[in-house]
C-alpha positions as CSV (number, residue, x, y, z in Angstrom):
1,M,90.7,102.0,139.2
2,M,94.1,103.6,138.4
3,K,96.9,102.7,141.0
4,E,98.1,105.5,143.3
5,Q,101.1,107.3,142.0
6,P,104.0,107.0,144.5
7,S,105.2,110.4,146.0
8,N,108.5,111.6,144.9
9,T,108.7,114.1,147.6
10,E,111.4,112.2,149.5
11,N,113.6,111.9,146.5
12,I,113.7,115.6,145.7
13,N,116.2,117.7,147.4
14,Y,116.8,121.3,146.4
15,N,119.2,123.4,148.4
16,Y,117.2,126.6,148.3
17,G,116.7,127.1,151.9
18,N,113.9,125.9,154.4
19,G,111.4,128.2,152.8
20,N,111.6,127.2,149.3
21,D,111.9,123.4,150.2
22,F,108.6,123.7,152.2
23,R,106.8,125.3,149.3
24,Y,108.0,122.8,146.9
25,T,107.1,119.9,149.2
26,Y,103.7,121.2,149.6
27,S,103.1,121.8,145.9
28,T,104.2,118.2,145.2
29,Q,102.1,116.7,147.9
30,F,99.1,118.7,146.6
31,S,99.7,117.6,143.0
32,D,99.8,113.9,144.1
33,S,96.8,114.1,146.2
34,F,94.7,115.8,143.5
35,Q,96.1,113.1,140.9
36,K,94.9,110.4,143.3
37,I,91.4,111.9,143.8
38,F,91.1,112.8,140.0
39,S,92.0,109.2,139.0
40,E,89.6,107.6,141.4
41,I,86.8,109.7,140.6
42,F,87.4,110.2,136.8
43,E,88.0,106.9,135.8
44,N,89.4,106.6,132.3
45,E,86.4,106.6,130.1
46,A,88.3,105.1,127.3
47,E,88.5,101.7,129.1
48,N,84.7,101.7,129.3
49,L,84.1,102.4,125.6
50,T,82.4,99.3,123.8
51,Q,84.7,97.6,121.4
52,D,84.1,97.4,117.8
53,I,84.1,94.2,115.7
54,Q,85.8,93.7,112.1
55,V,84.8,90.9,110.0
56,E,85.6,89.9,106.3
57,L,83.1,89.3,103.7
58,S,83.6,87.7,100.3
59,L,81.5,88.9,97.4
60,S,81.2,87.7,93.7
61,F,81.9,90.2,91.0
62,S,78.2,90.5,90.3
63,E,77.3,91.2,94.0
64,A,79.8,93.8,94.1
65,A,78.8,95.5,90.9
66,K,75.1,95.4,91.5
67,G,74.9,95.5,95.2
68,C,73.2,93.0,97.5
69,T,72.0,92.0,100.9
70,K,73.9,89.7,103.1
71,H,73.3,88.0,106.4
72,L,76.3,87.7,108.6
73,S,76.9,85.7,111.8
74,F,79.8,86.2,114.1
75,D,80.8,85.9,117.8
76,A,79.8,89.0,119.9
77,D,78.8,90.3,123.3
78,V,75.0,90.6,123.4
79,P,72.7,91.8,126.1
80,C,72.2,89.3,129.0
81,D,68.6,87.9,128.8
82,S,68.5,87.2,132.6
83,C,68.8,90.8,133.5
84,N,68.1,92.6,130.2
85,G,71.6,93.9,130.0
86,L,71.3,95.6,133.4
87,G,74.0,93.7,135.3
88,Y,71.7,92.9,138.3
89,P,68.5,90.9,139.0
90,L,65.4,92.5,137.7
91,N,63.8,92.5,141.3
92,S,66.7,94.4,142.8
93,K,66.1,97.9,144.4
94,P,68.6,100.5,143.4
95,K,70.1,103.0,145.8
96,V,71.4,106.6,145.3
97,C,75.0,106.5,144.2
98,P,77.0,107.8,147.1
99,T,79.7,109.2,144.9
100,C,77.7,111.4,142.5
101,Q,74.5,111.7,144.7
102,G,72.3,110.3,142.0
103,V,73.5,112.9,139.2
104,G,75.6,110.3,137.2
105,R,78.5,112.8,136.7
106,V,81.1,114.1,139.0
107,T,82.7,117.6,138.8
108,I,86.0,118.9,139.8
109,P,86.1,122.4,138.3
110,P,86.7,122.8,135.3
111,F,86.4,119.1,134.7
112,T,83.3,117.0,134.4
113,A,83.1,113.2,133.7
114,T,81.0,110.1,134.2
115,C,80.9,108.7,137.7
116,S,83.0,105.7,137.9
117,T,80.9,104.2,140.7
118,C,77.6,104.0,139.0
119,K,78.8,104.3,135.4
120,G,76.5,107.4,134.9
121,S,73.3,105.8,136.0
122,G,73.1,107.6,139.3
123,R,72.0,104.4,141.1
124,V,74.0,101.4,142.5
125,I,72.8,97.9,143.2
126,K,74.7,95.5,145.4
127,E,73.2,92.4,143.9
128,R,74.8,90.9,140.9
129,C,73.4,89.0,138.0
130,R,75.0,85.5,138.1
131,A,74.4,84.8,134.4
132,C,76.7,87.8,133.1
133,K,78.6,88.4,136.5
134,A,77.1,92.0,136.5
135,S,78.6,92.9,133.2
136,G,75.2,93.0,131.4
137,V,76.5,91.1,128.4
138,V,77.2,87.5,127.4
139,E,79.0,86.0,124.6
140,A,76.8,84.5,121.8
141,I,76.4,84.3,117.9
142,K,75.1,87.5,116.6
143,D,73.2,87.7,113.3
144,V,73.1,91.1,111.3
145,K,71.6,91.8,107.9
146,V,73.7,94.2,105.8
147,T,73.0,96.1,102.6
148,I,76.0,96.2,100.3
149,P,76.0,99.2,98.1
150,A,76.6,98.8,94.2
151,G,80.2,99.5,93.0
152,V,82.2,98.3,96.1
153,D,85.6,96.8,95.6
154,S,88.2,94.6,97.3
155,G,89.7,96.4,100.4
156,D,86.6,98.7,100.8
157,T,85.3,98.8,104.4
158,I,81.7,99.3,105.4
159,R,80.7,100.5,108.9
160,V,77.5,99.5,110.5
161,P,76.9,101.6,113.6
162,K,75.7,99.9,116.8
163,A,76.1,96.4,115.2
164,G,79.3,95.5,117.1
165,H,79.6,94.4,120.7
166,A,76.7,95.3,123.0
167,G,77.5,97.9,125.6
168,R,78.0,96.8,129.0
169,R,75.3,97.9,131.5
170,G,73.6,100.3,129.3
171,M,76.6,101.7,127.4
172,Q,76.3,102.4,123.7
173,P,77.2,99.4,121.5
174,G,80.3,99.3,119.3
175,S,80.3,99.4,115.5
176,L,80.7,96.6,113.0
177,F,83.4,97.0,110.3
178,I,83.1,94.8,107.2
179,K,86.1,94.6,105.0
180,L,85.1,93.4,101.5
181,K,86.9,90.9,99.2
182,V,85.7,90.8,95.7
183,A,86.2,87.9,93.5
184,K,87.7,88.1,90.0
185,D,85.3,87.8,87.0
186,P,86.1,85.5,84.0
187,L,84.4,88.1,81.7
188,F,84.9,91.7,83.1
189,A,88.1,93.3,84.2
190,R,88.0,96.3,86.4
191,E,89.8,99.6,86.7
192,G,88.0,101.8,89.2
193,A,84.5,102.4,87.9
194,D,85.5,101.4,84.4
195,L,85.1,98.0,82.9
196,Y,87.0,96.2,80.2
197,V,85.7,93.1,78.2
198,D,87.5,91.2,75.5
199,Y,85.2,90.4,72.5
200,H,86.4,87.9,69.8
201,I,85.6,88.6,66.0
202,S,86.5,86.9,62.9
203,F,89.1,88.5,60.6
204,T,86.5,89.1,57.9
205,K,84.3,90.9,60.5
206,A,87.4,93.0,61.4
207,I,88.0,93.9,57.7
208,L,84.4,94.5,56.6
209,G,82.9,95.7,60.0
210,G,79.3,95.2,61.1
211,K,77.1,94.7,64.1
212,V,77.8,92.5,67.2
213,E,76.2,91.9,70.4
214,V,78.5,92.4,73.5
215,P,77.9,91.6,77.2
216,T,77.3,94.5,79.7
217,L,76.3,94.5,83.4
218,S,72.7,95.2,82.2
219,G,72.6,92.5,79.5
220,K,73.7,92.3,75.9
221,T,73.9,95.5,73.7
222,K,74.6,95.9,70.0
223,I,77.6,97.9,68.9
224,Q,79.1,98.7,65.5
225,V,82.5,97.2,64.7
226,P,84.6,99.7,62.6
227,K,85.7,98.6,59.2
228,G,89.4,97.6,59.4
229,V,89.4,97.4,63.3
230,Q,92.9,96.4,64.6
231,P,93.7,93.9,67.2
232,G,93.4,95.5,70.7
233,Q,91.4,98.4,69.4
234,L,88.9,99.9,72.0
235,V,85.2,100.9,71.5
236,V,83.8,102.8,74.6
237,L,80.3,102.3,75.9
238,R,79.6,105.6,78.0
239,G,77.9,105.0,81.2
240,K,77.9,101.3,81.1
241,G,80.5,100.8,83.8
242,L,80.2,100.6,87.6
243,P,78.3,103.0,89.9
244,K,80.3,105.9,91.2
245,S,79.7,107.5,94.7
246,G,80.2,111.1,95.2
247,F,80.8,112.1,91.6
248,L,78.8,114.2,89.1
249,V,79.0,111.3,86.6
250,N,76.9,108.3,88.1
251,H,78.6,105.4,86.3
252,G,82.0,104.6,84.8
253,D,82.4,103.5,81.2
254,Q,82.6,100.1,79.6
255,Y,85.5,99.4,77.1
256,V,85.2,96.7,74.4
257,R,88.6,95.3,73.3
258,F,88.5,93.5,70.0
259,R,90.5,90.2,69.7
260,I,90.8,89.0,66.1
261,D,90.5,85.2,65.4
262,F,92.3,84.2,62.3
263,P,91.4,80.9,60.7
264,T,93.8,77.9,61.0
265,A,92.2,75.9,58.0
266,L,91.0,77.3,54.7
267,S,89.0,75.8,51.8
268,E,90.5,75.8,48.4
269,R,88.3,78.8,47.3
270,Q,89.1,80.7,50.5
271,R,92.8,80.0,50.0
272,A,92.6,81.2,46.4
273,I,90.9,84.5,47.3
274,M,93.4,85.0,50.1
275,E,96.4,84.4,47.8
276,E,94.8,86.9,45.2
277,F,94.4,89.3,47.8
278,A,98.0,88.9,49.1
279,Q,99.4,89.5,45.6
280,E,97.5,92.7,45.4
281,E,98.7,93.7,48.8
282,V,102.3,93.1,47.9
283,V,102.0,95.3,44.8
284,N,100.3,98.2,46.4
285,G,102.1,97.6,49.7
286,D,105.6,98.0,48.1
287,Y,104.8,101.4,46.8
288,M,103.0,102.6,49.9
289,D,105.9,101.2,52.0
290,G,108.4,103.2,49.9
291,E,106.5,106.3,50.2
292,V,105.9,106.0,53.7
293,N,109.5,105.0,54.4
294,L,110.7,108.1,52.6
295,W,108.4,110.6,54.7
296,Q,109.5,108.7,57.8
297,Q,113.2,109.0,57.2
298,L,112.7,112.7,56.4
299,L,110.7,113.4,59.6
300,E,113.3,111.5,61.7
301,R,116.0,113.6,59.9
302,I,114.3,116.8,60.7
303,S,113.6,116.0,64.3
304,N,117.2,115.0,65.0
305,P,118.9,117.5,67.3
306,K,122.1,117.1,65.4
307,F,120.1,118.3,62.2
308,V,118.9,121.3,63.9
309,V,122.4,122.4,64.9
310,E,123.9,121.8,61.4
311,F,120.9,123.7,59.8
312,S,121.5,126.5,62.1
313,L,125.1,126.7,61.4
314,L,124.3,126.6,57.7
315,I,122.1,129.6,58.0
316,V,124.6,131.6,59.8
317,I,127.3,130.9,57.2
318,L,124.8,132.0,54.5
319,L,124.1,135.1,56.2
320,L,127.9,135.9,56.5
321,L,128.4,135.2,52.8
322,I,125.5,137.4,51.8
323,K,126.8,140.2,54.1
324,T,130.4,140.1,52.6
325,L,129.1,140.3,49.1
């Protein structure tokens, strides 16, 4: 019940003559009276709305990626067993609500709202349930089974309608909001619906290439290591990522990032082979490095803005010389 608003008629003094003062006073008193009646009959329905519940749920990376079913337990208002959520003893006899005459709603044109006396039921009962104190609900532990869709991430919120607090005296129950927290995985890294996995290979495998088995969400799969693969180079597995919702593409991709392991100890034969390889690399590398450096210097020179200006001036001078000849 809202408190009656105090009348401000006595504090208002307009020096417009008796007639105008009378009209203004009448209007103010009418507005205050209407506000009183309106606030008593149309009780603020927002105060009667059932509250929602928010809980946090921790998931493993596998549970979030593949989806799962969880059983949650939390404190909540549940229907009173003594009165079946009615708020009054089961053997009580209801009477017609004197405010709405059994309709459950009250109308003051053009407004219509739920009757605040009977809460929309159209009936009133004077007896009260002692177990719930006429509220229709009691505090208890509520158990809810929730299906977690595949592909969820930390910070996502799942709404379960009508799984929150039970409504008082027949009102609609609130919703349950589940805020998710997904644990990190030691193998997979995630960016949206895409997955990244580091895969270690030997330096000989990196040089020669070959087949390897890499882990995915659906198990191991074989991929081809390119010859001469570089450290950090990526190979993409299309559609091997996490499920997407609301997209034409159903799944993201998985990227395999190669990490090359270099040996720390070599046999005499291996060392001899590597030294021979290193000598050939030096001979071929010097020639290649010189050729590459020459082209690199030329490209850097051409792309320099100063070179462009100098070259343009040279062209202008040549044109002037040709014109004077």
